[in-house]
C-alpha positions in Angstrom: 80.4 68.0 56.7 79.5 71.6 57.8 81.6 74.5 56.5 84.1 75.7 59.1 83.3 79.3 60.1 85.7 82.2 60.4 87.7 82.6 63.7 85.8 84.1 66.6 85.7 87.8 66.6 86.5 89.9 69.7 83.7 90.0 72.2 81.6 93.2 72.0 82.4 95.7 74.6 80.1 98.2 76.3 81.4 101.8 76.1 81.4 102.0 79.9 83.8 99.1 80.2 86.3 100.3 77.7 89.6 101.5 79.2 91.3 103.8 76.6 94.5 104.0 78.6 95.0 100.2 78.5 94.4 100.1 74.8 97.0 102.9 74.2 99.5 101.3 76.6 99.4 98.1 74.7 99.7 100.0 71.4 102.9 101.5 72.7 104.3 98.1 73.5 103.3 96.8 70.1 105.0 99.9 68.5 108.4 98.1 69.0 109.4 95.5 66.4 112.4 94.2 64.4 112.4 97.4 62.3 111.9 99.7 65.4 113.8 98.2 68.3 114.4 101.6 69.9 112.1 104.5 69.7 111.9 108.1 71.0 108.7 109.2 72.5 107.9 111.2 69.3 108.4 108.1 67.2 106.3 105.9 69.5 103.6 108.5 69.5 103.6 108.7 65.7 103.4 104.9 65.4 100.5 104.8 67.9 98.6 107.8 66.7 99.0 109.7 70.1 100.9 112.8 71.1 104.5 112.8 72.1 103.6 113.9 75.6 101.1 111.0 76.0 103.6 108.5 74.5 106.3 109.6 77.0 104.0 109.2 79.9 103.1 105.6 78.8 106.8 104.8 78.2 107.8 106.3 81.6 105.1 104.1 83.3 106.3 101.0 81.5 109.9 101.9 82.4 108.8 102.3 86.1 107.2 98.8 85.9 110.3 97.3 84.3 108.9 96.5 80.9 110.9 99.3 79.2 114.4 100.7 79.5 115.7 104.1 78.4 118.8 106.2 78.1 116.8 109.4 78.6 116.0 109.8 74.9 115.5 106.3 73.4 113.3 103.6 74.8 113.5 99.8 74.3 111.7 96.7 75.6 113.3 94.6 78.4 113.1 90.9 78.9 110.3 91.4 81.4 107.9 91.9 78.5 108.2 88.2 77.8 106.1 87.6 80.9 103.1 88.6 78.9 103.6 86.0 76.2 104.8 83.4 78.7 101.5 83.8 80.6 99.7 82.7 77.5 101.9 79.7 76.9 101.6 78.7 80.6 97.8 79.1 80.8 96.4 78.2 77.3 94.9 74.8 77.0 95.7 74.1 73.3 99.5 74.2 73.5 99.5 71.9 76.5 97.1 69.4 74.8 99.2 69.4 71.6 102.7 69.1 73.2 102.7 65.2 73.6 101.5 64.8 70.0 104.2 67.2 68.8 106.8 65.2 70.7 105.5 62.0 69.1 105.7 63.5 65.6 109.2 64.7 66.2 110.4 61.4 67.5 108.9 59.5 64.6 110.1 61.8 61.9 113.3 63.3 63.3 111.9 66.7 62.2 110.6 69.7 64.1 106.9 69.7 64.7 104.9 72.8 65.4 101.4 74.0 66.5 100.5 77.3 65.1 97.4 79.6 65.1 96.3 82.5 62.9 96.5 86.0 64.4 95.6 88.8 62.0 98.1 88.7 59.1 100.4 86.1 60.8 101.0 82.5 61.7 102.0 82.4 65.3 103.9 79.4 66.6 102.6 78.5 70.1 104.2 75.0 70.6 107.1 73.0 69.1 109.1 69.9 69.6 112.2 68.6 67.8 115.3 66.4 68.1 117.9 68.0 70.3 120.2 68.6 67.4 117.5 70.7 65.8 116.1 72.6 68.7 118.1 75.7 67.9 116.7 75.9 64.3 113.4 76.7 62.9 110.7 78.9 64.4 110.9 79.9 68.0 107.9 79.9 70.3 106.0 83.0 69.7 107.5 83.6 66.2 105.1 85.5 63.8 105.3 85.0 60.1 103.0 86.1 57.3 100.4 83.4 57.1 100.5 82.9 53.3 104.2 81.9 53.2 103.9 79.1 55.8 102.4 75.7 55.4 100.6 76.1 58.8 99.1 79.4 57.8 97.9 78.0 54.5 96.4 75.0 56.3 94.6 77.2 58.7 93.2 79.4 55.9 92.2 76.3 54.0 90.4 75.1 57.1 88.1 78.2 56.9 85.2 78.5 54.5 86.0 80.0 51.2 84.0 83.1 52.2 86.0 83.5 55.4 89.4 83.0 53.7 88.4 85.5 51.0 87.5 88.0 53.7 90.9 87.5 55.3 92.7 87.9 52.0 90.8 90.9 50.6 92.5 93.8 52.6 96.0 92.3 52.6 99.1 93.0 50.5 101.1 89.9 49.7 104.8 90.3 50.0 107.3 88.3 48.0 110.2 86.9 50.0 111.7 84.6 47.4 111.3 84.1 43.6 108.8 81.3 44.5 106.6 83.2 46.8 103.0 83.3 45.9 102.2 87.1 45.7 99.1 87.0 43.5 95.8 86.9 45.3 94.2 84.9 42.5 96.9 82.3 42.7 96.7 82.1 46.5 92.9 81.6 46.3 93.5 78.8 43.8 96.0 77.2 46.1 93.7 77.5 49.2 90.9 75.8 47.2 93.2 72.9 46.4 94.5 72.6 50.0 90.8 72.7 51.2 89.9 69.8 48.9 92.8 67.6 49.8 92.8 68.5 53.6 96.5 69.5 53.9 99.0 72.1 52.7 102.4 72.1 51.2 104.7 75.2 51.2 108.0 75.2 49.4 110.5 78.0 49.3 107.9 80.6 50.1 109.6 82.3 53.0 113.2 81.0 52.6 115.0 79.1 49.8 115.5 75.4 50.3 112.8 75.1 53.0 109.6 73.1 52.8 106.6 72.8 55.1 103.8 70.3 55.4 100.7 71.0 57.5 97.2 69.9 58.4 94.5 72.0 59.9 93.4 71.2 63.5 89.7 71.2 63.9 87.7 70.9 67.1 84.7 68.6 67.7 82.4 71.3 66.2 84.5 71.3 63.0 85.9 74.8 63.7 89.5 75.2 62.8 91.6 76.0 65.9 95.1 75.8 64.6 97.5 73.8 62.3 100.1 71.1 63.0 103.1 71.4 60.7 106.6 70.2 60.0 109.2 72.5 58.5 112.5 71.2 57.3 115.3 71.7 54.6 114.3 70.3 51.2 117.8 68.7 50.7 117.5 65.7 48.3 114.0 64.6 49.2 111.3 65.4 46.6 107.9 66.7 47.5 106.1 63.4 47.0 108.4 61.5 49.2 108.3 64.2 51.9 104.5 64.2 51.9 104.3 60.4 52.0 106.6 60.3 55.0 105.1 63.1 57.0 101.5 63.5 56.2 100.2 60.3 57.9 101.6 61.2 61.3 100.3 64.7 61.0 96.8 63.5 60.1 96.8 61.0 62.9 97.8 63.6 65.5 95.1 66.0 64.2 92.4 63.3 64.2 93.2 62.3 67.9 93.5 65.9 69.1 90.2 66.7 67.5 88.4 64.6 70.1 90.1 66.6 72.9 89.3 70.2 71.9 
């Protein structure tokens, strides 16, 4: 079996095609997060590496377009910004292909099933399905979580070659969320090697106490990892072995079938 390569890098861009203003405008949008929900122009400029005057012009333009609101001093994103992410969910092929399989997994296990991809540091959840009683729990569409604390992120990284996963890991700082979080790069490499050999990943209490995730990498027909299919649920009284025995067969079957479609 050929070794899966690293994710595709951005397409090279000719200098004459580069629009600096678009890059900076997107950087201003990305300056807002859960730690910085409201920013002054000075704060936005500092976070983006541009001047206060430039940041204010970008923010004023975004406010004019309806993507940002302001009280004259502070700026914050409006719900209109969701159009950008929703456009991906509506147009991307992978979430649409996976949705029926996630529904089947959820119906058969009574758990929430997810499709996730790797984006930089994070696992990003781009599709999900679950029983109605569970739909308000778990990760929301578009949720971003550090990859190494999720089963899906670990499965994706294990789907890469060892060289590619080492290259991903090298510049990153591992944050501990619980007493069980793997925060040692050496230990994480060992876990990824084990997951790579067995073809699936298990994550327990890495992000949140009493929660477990089981995931399998999703490969395409060229053996390139495109995402991960996972289930995340409370640990409760079910031990790891029983959970894996119950969930892994349906996850593997979905990944095998999807592989022929992507």
